[in-house]
C-alpha positions as CSV (number, residue, x, y, z in Angstrom):
1,M,5.2,-37.7,-6.6
2,L,2.9,-36.5,-9.4
3,S,1.3,-38.1,-12.4
4,L,2.1,-36.6,-15.8
5,A,-1.4,-35.0,-15.8
6,Q,-0.8,-33.5,-12.3
7,A,2.6,-32.2,-13.4
8,A,0.9,-30.4,-16.3
9,T,-1.8,-29.0,-14.1
10,R,0.6,-27.8,-11.4
11,R,3.4,-26.6,-13.8
12,G,3.1,-23.0,-12.7
13,K,5.2,-20.8,-15.0
14,S,8.1,-23.2,-15.3
15,G,9.4,-23.7,-18.8
16,Q,7.7,-20.5,-20.2
17,P,10.0,-18.4,-22.5
18,L,10.6,-14.9,-21.5
19,P,9.8,-12.3,-24.2
20,G,12.2,-10.2,-26.2
21,M,14.5,-12.7,-27.8
22,W,16.1,-11.6,-31.1
23,P,14.3,-13.1,-34.1
24,G,17.3,-14.9,-35.4
25,L,17.8,-16.7,-32.1
26,A,14.1,-17.3,-31.8
27,R,14.1,-19.1,-35.2
28,R,16.8,-21.4,-33.7
29,E,14.3,-22.1,-30.8
30,A,16.8,-20.5,-28.4
31,F,14.9,-18.8,-25.5
32,F,15.7,-17.9,-21.9
33,N,13.0,-20.0,-20.2
34,R,11.7,-19.8,-16.7
35,S,13.0,-22.4,-14.2
36,E,16.2,-22.8,-16.3
37,L,19.8,-21.6,-16.2
38,G,21.3,-20.1,-19.3
39,L,24.9,-19.0,-20.0
40,V,26.3,-16.3,-22.2
41,V,29.9,-17.3,-22.8
42,G,32.9,-15.9,-24.7
43,P,36.5,-14.6,-24.3
44,P,37.1,-11.4,-22.3
45,S,35.6,-8.3,-24.0
46,A,33.6,-10.4,-26.5
47,G,30.4,-8.6,-25.6
48,K,28.7,-10.8,-23.1
49,S,27.5,-7.9,-21.0
50,L,26.3,-6.2,-24.1
51,L,23.9,-9.0,-24.9
52,M,22.6,-9.5,-21.4
53,M,22.0,-5.7,-20.9
54,N,20.2,-5.4,-24.2
55,Y,18.1,-8.4,-23.4
56,A,17.1,-6.9,-20.1
57,V,15.9,-3.8,-21.9
58,R,14.1,-5.9,-24.5
59,A,12.4,-8.3,-22.1
60,Q,11.0,-5.6,-19.8
61,V,10.2,-8.1,-17.0
62,P,10.9,-7.9,-13.3
63,T,14.7,-8.2,-13.2
64,L,17.4,-8.6,-10.6
65,A,20.8,-8.0,-12.1
66,F,24.1,-8.6,-10.4
67,F,27.0,-6.7,-12.0
68,L,29.9,-8.0,-10.0
69,D,32.8,-6.8,-12.1
70,S,31.7,-3.3,-12.9
71,D,30.9,0.0,-11.1
72,R,27.6,1.9,-10.7
73,L,28.5,4.7,-13.1
74,T,29.6,2.3,-15.8
75,V,26.4,0.2,-15.6
76,A,24.1,3.2,-15.4
77,S,25.9,4.7,-18.4
78,R,25.6,1.6,-20.5
79,F,21.9,1.3,-19.8
80,G,21.5,5.0,-20.6
81,S,23.2,4.5,-23.9
82,I,21.0,1.5,-24.8
83,L,17.8,3.5,-23.9
84,T,18.6,6.7,-25.7
85,G,21.0,5.9,-28.6
86,D,23.5,8.3,-27.3
87,T,27.1,7.2,-27.0
88,F,28.4,5.6,-23.8
89,R,30.9,8.4,-23.5
90,E,28.2,11.1,-23.8
91,V,26.0,9.4,-21.2
92,K,28.9,8.8,-18.7
93,E,30.1,12.4,-18.9
94,D,26.6,13.8,-18.2
95,I,24.9,11.0,-16.3
96,D,22.6,13.2,-14.2
97,S,20.9,14.3,-17.4
98,Y,19.9,10.7,-18.1
99,K,18.1,9.9,-14.9
100,G,14.7,10.3,-16.7
101,A,15.7,7.7,-19.3
102,L,17.0,5.4,-16.6
103,D,13.6,5.6,-14.8
104,R,12.2,3.7,-17.8
105,M,13.9,0.6,-16.4
106,E,11.7,0.7,-13.3
107,N,11.3,-3.1,-13.5
108,T,15.1,-3.6,-12.9
109,Q,17.0,-3.7,-9.7
110,V,20.8,-3.9,-9.7
111,V,23.3,-5.2,-7.2
112,F,27.1,-4.7,-7.3
113,T,28.4,-7.0,-4.5
114,A,27.9,-10.7,-3.9
115,D,30.4,-13.2,-2.5
116,D,28.4,-16.4,-2.8
117,L,25.0,-18.0,-3.5
118,D,23.7,-17.0,-0.1
119,D,24.1,-13.3,-1.1
120,I,22.3,-14.0,-4.3
121,R,19.4,-15.7,-2.5
122,L,19.3,-12.9,0.1
123,Q,18.8,-10.3,-2.6
124,G,16.1,-12.4,-4.3
125,E,14.2,-12.8,-1.0
126,A,14.5,-9.0,-0.5
127,F,13.1,-8.5,-4.0
128,E,10.1,-10.7,-3.3
129,Q,9.5,-8.9,0.0
130,R,9.5,-5.5,-1.6
131,Y,7.5,-6.3,-4.8
132,G,5.5,-9.3,-4.0
133,V,7.0,-11.5,-6.7
134,Y,10.3,-13.1,-7.4
135,P,12.2,-11.7,-10.3
136,S,11.3,-13.2,-13.7
137,L,14.9,-12.7,-14.9
138,V,18.1,-12.9,-12.8
139,I,21.4,-11.7,-14.5
140,I,24.8,-12.8,-13.1
141,D,27.8,-10.9,-14.5
142,N,29.8,-13.0,-14.1
143,L,30.2,-16.4,-12.6
144,G,34.0,-16.0,-12.1
145,N,33.5,-13.2,-9.6
146,L,31.7,-15.7,-7.3
147,T,34.6,-18.3,-7.5
148,S,37.9,-16.7,-8.3
149,A,38.9,-16.3,-4.7
150,M,38.2,-19.9,-3.9
151,G,40.8,-22.7,-3.9
152,D,39.2,-25.2,-6.2
153,E,37.6,-22.8,-8.7
154,W,36.5,-25.4,-11.3
155,A,34.8,-27.7,-8.8
156,L,33.0,-24.7,-7.3
157,L,31.9,-23.5,-10.7
158,K,30.3,-26.8,-11.4
159,A,28.6,-26.8,-8.0
160,L,27.5,-23.2,-8.5
161,T,25.8,-23.9,-11.9
162,L,23.8,-26.8,-10.3
163,E,22.7,-24.5,-7.4
164,F,21.7,-21.7,-9.9
165,N,19.7,-24.3,-11.9
166,N,17.9,-25.4,-8.7
167,L,17.3,-21.7,-7.7
168,A,15.8,-21.1,-11.1
169,H,13.3,-23.9,-10.4
170,E,12.5,-22.6,-7.0
171,W,11.8,-19.1,-8.1
172,E,10.4,-20.0,-11.5
173,C,12.7,-17.5,-13.1
174,A,15.3,-17.5,-15.9
175,I,18.8,-17.1,-14.5
176,V,21.3,-15.9,-17.2
177,A,24.9,-15.8,-16.3
178,A,28.1,-14.7,-18.1
179,H,31.1,-17.0,-18.1
180,H,34.5,-16.9,-19.8
181,M,35.9,-19.1,-22.6
182,T,39.6,-19.7,-23.2
183,D,41.3,-16.5,-24.2
184,L,42.0,-17.4,-27.9
185,V,42.8,-14.8,-30.5
186,T,39.7,-15.1,-32.6
187,C,36.6,-13.1,-33.5
188,E,34.5,-16.3,-34.0
189,P,32.3,-17.9,-31.4
190,L,34.1,-20.7,-29.6
191,Q,32.8,-24.2,-29.5
192,R,31.3,-25.5,-26.3
193,D,34.3,-27.5,-25.1
194,K,36.3,-24.2,-24.8
195,M,34.3,-23.1,-21.7
196,L,36.5,-22.7,-18.6
197,G,35.7,-25.3,-16.0
198,K,33.7,-27.4,-18.5
199,V,30.5,-26.3,-16.8
200,S,28.1,-27.2,-19.6
201,Q,26.2,-30.0,-17.7
202,Y,23.5,-28.0,-15.9
203,P,22.7,-24.9,-18.1
204,R,19.8,-25.6,-20.5
205,L,20.9,-22.9,-23.0
206,I,24.4,-21.7,-23.8
207,L,25.1,-18.9,-26.2
208,S,28.7,-18.5,-27.4
209,I,29.7,-14.9,-28.5
210,G,32.2,-13.8,-31.0
211,F,32.7,-10.1,-32.0
212,N,34.8,-8.6,-34.8
213,P,35.3,-4.9,-34.1
214,A,36.6,-4.3,-37.7
215,N,33.3,-5.0,-39.4
216,R,31.1,-5.0,-36.3
217,E,29.9,-8.5,-36.9
218,Y,28.5,-10.0,-33.6
219,K,28.0,-13.7,-33.9
220,V,25.9,-15.8,-31.5
221,A,26.2,-19.6,-31.7
222,V,23.7,-21.8,-29.8
223,V,26.2,-24.3,-28.6
224,K,23.7,-26.0,-26.2
225,N,19.9,-25.9,-26.3
226,S,17.9,-28.4,-24.4
227,S,14.7,-27.2,-26.1
228,G,15.8,-27.0,-29.7
229,P,18.7,-27.6,-32.1
230,S,22.3,-27.3,-30.7
231,D,25.4,-26.2,-32.5
232,P,28.2,-27.4,-30.2
233,Q,30.9,-26.7,-32.7
234,A,29.7,-23.1,-33.2
235,A,29.7,-23.8,-36.9
236,N,26.5,-21.9,-37.8
237,P,26.1,-18.8,-35.7
238,V,23.4,-16.1,-35.9
239,V,25.0,-13.0,-37.3
240,M,24.2,-9.7,-35.7
241,Y,25.8,-6.3,-35.7
242,A,27.1,-4.4,-32.7
243,D,27.6,-0.7,-32.2
244,T,29.6,-0.9,-29.0
245,S,29.9,2.9,-28.7
246,R,26.1,2.9,-28.2
247,M,25.7,-0.5,-26.6
248,K,23.4,-1.5,-29.4
249,L,22.7,-4.8,-31.3
250,S,21.0,-5.1,-34.6
251,E,20.3,-8.2,-36.8
252,D,19.9,-6.7,-40.2
253,D,21.9,-3.5,-40.8
254,P,25.8,-3.5,-40.6
255,L,25.6,0.3,-40.9
256,W,23.0,0.6,-38.2
257,S,22.6,4.0,-36.5
258,P,20.3,4.5,-33.5
259,S,16.9,6.1,-33.8
260,G,17.0,7.2,-30.2
261,S,13.8,5.2,-29.7
262,L,13.7,2.1,-27.5
263,E,10.4,1.1,-29.1
264,A,12.0,0.8,-32.5
265,N,14.5,-1.6,-31.3
266,R,12.6,-4.3,-29.4
267,Y,9.5,-6.4,-29.6
268,S,6.2,-4.8,-28.6
269,L,4.9,-6.5,-25.5
270,P,1.3,-7.1,-24.6
271,E,0.0,-4.5,-22.2
272,S,-0.8,-7.2,-19.7
273,S,2.7,-8.7,-19.7
274,H,4.1,-6.5,-17.0
275,S,2.9,-3.7,-14.8
276,V,3.9,-1.6,-11.9
277,A,1.0,-0.8,-9.5
278,R,0.5,-0.3,-5.8
279,G,4.1,-0.6,-5.1
280,G,4.6,-4.1,-6.7
281,W,4.8,-5.9,-10.0
282,S,2.4,-8.4,-11.6
283,A,4.5,-11.4,-12.7
284,L,4.8,-12.1,-16.4
C-alpha cells in the first residue's frame, strides 16, 4: 500500500511514452506508453505489421519482436526495405547484401515461434539476462497465433490481453500487439466494436487501420485511448500514406518516394536515449 506521494516517487518508468510516434497521432495524444498494452487492429492485409515495423525503426529502443505468422527472410527483407528505401522485392532477392543495413537495428531481437505466454515470458527473461534490461518495446504479431489452436479462442484472447497488460506493468515496457477485425470489404478503419473477441477492455491504446491501395491512403483511427481523446466510431482518423512496395509510411506526401535515408524519415532522438555499450543496453 502506497500514498499518492509514494506512488509518484516510486513510479519508475511506468506511464512514460516511448519516442518516435508520428506527429498526427501525437497530436491526438496517442502514444505507446511503458507499462501499458496497445493494440494495432484491422482486417487481414490492412497494414498492421507495416505500422509496427516502422514504429520499431522510429523508436530505436531495446525491442523484442515476436513475428509469429511470418518467416525469417520475409521479416528481414521488410526491415531492410524500411531502412534503405529499396523495394521489398529487391531486398528479398539479394538479402545478403543488406546485412550491413540490418545491423543498424542492433537494438532489436526477433523471435519466430511462441505457443503461449510462458514462451513470451521466457524470451523476455533471456533478453534481460543477455542485455541487463528488459525490452522497452515488445511487439506481438499477432495475438491470433497464440490462441487459434485453442478450444475457446475468444475467452483465451480476453485472458491473454489481461496477462499482457500485467506483463507490461511487471517489465515497465510497452507491449504492442496486432489483432484482427472482422473481414469486411472496406478501406476505412473499422470501429472498435468490430474487433474479434471484443478484447477492448484491457488495452490502453487501440489503433484501427484502414488502407486503400488505389490512392495509398493509410488511415489510423484512435478508437481507444486511456490517456487522451478516443474515436470509438473511427470517424476522424489520421490520414497517412503508405508505399507498401517499400514498407514506408508518410504523413504529408501522397506521391512520397524514399530518400534512402532512415534519418530523414523519423524523429531525431537525444543521444542519451539509448546506447549499446559493454554488451548491454542502457534503458530509455
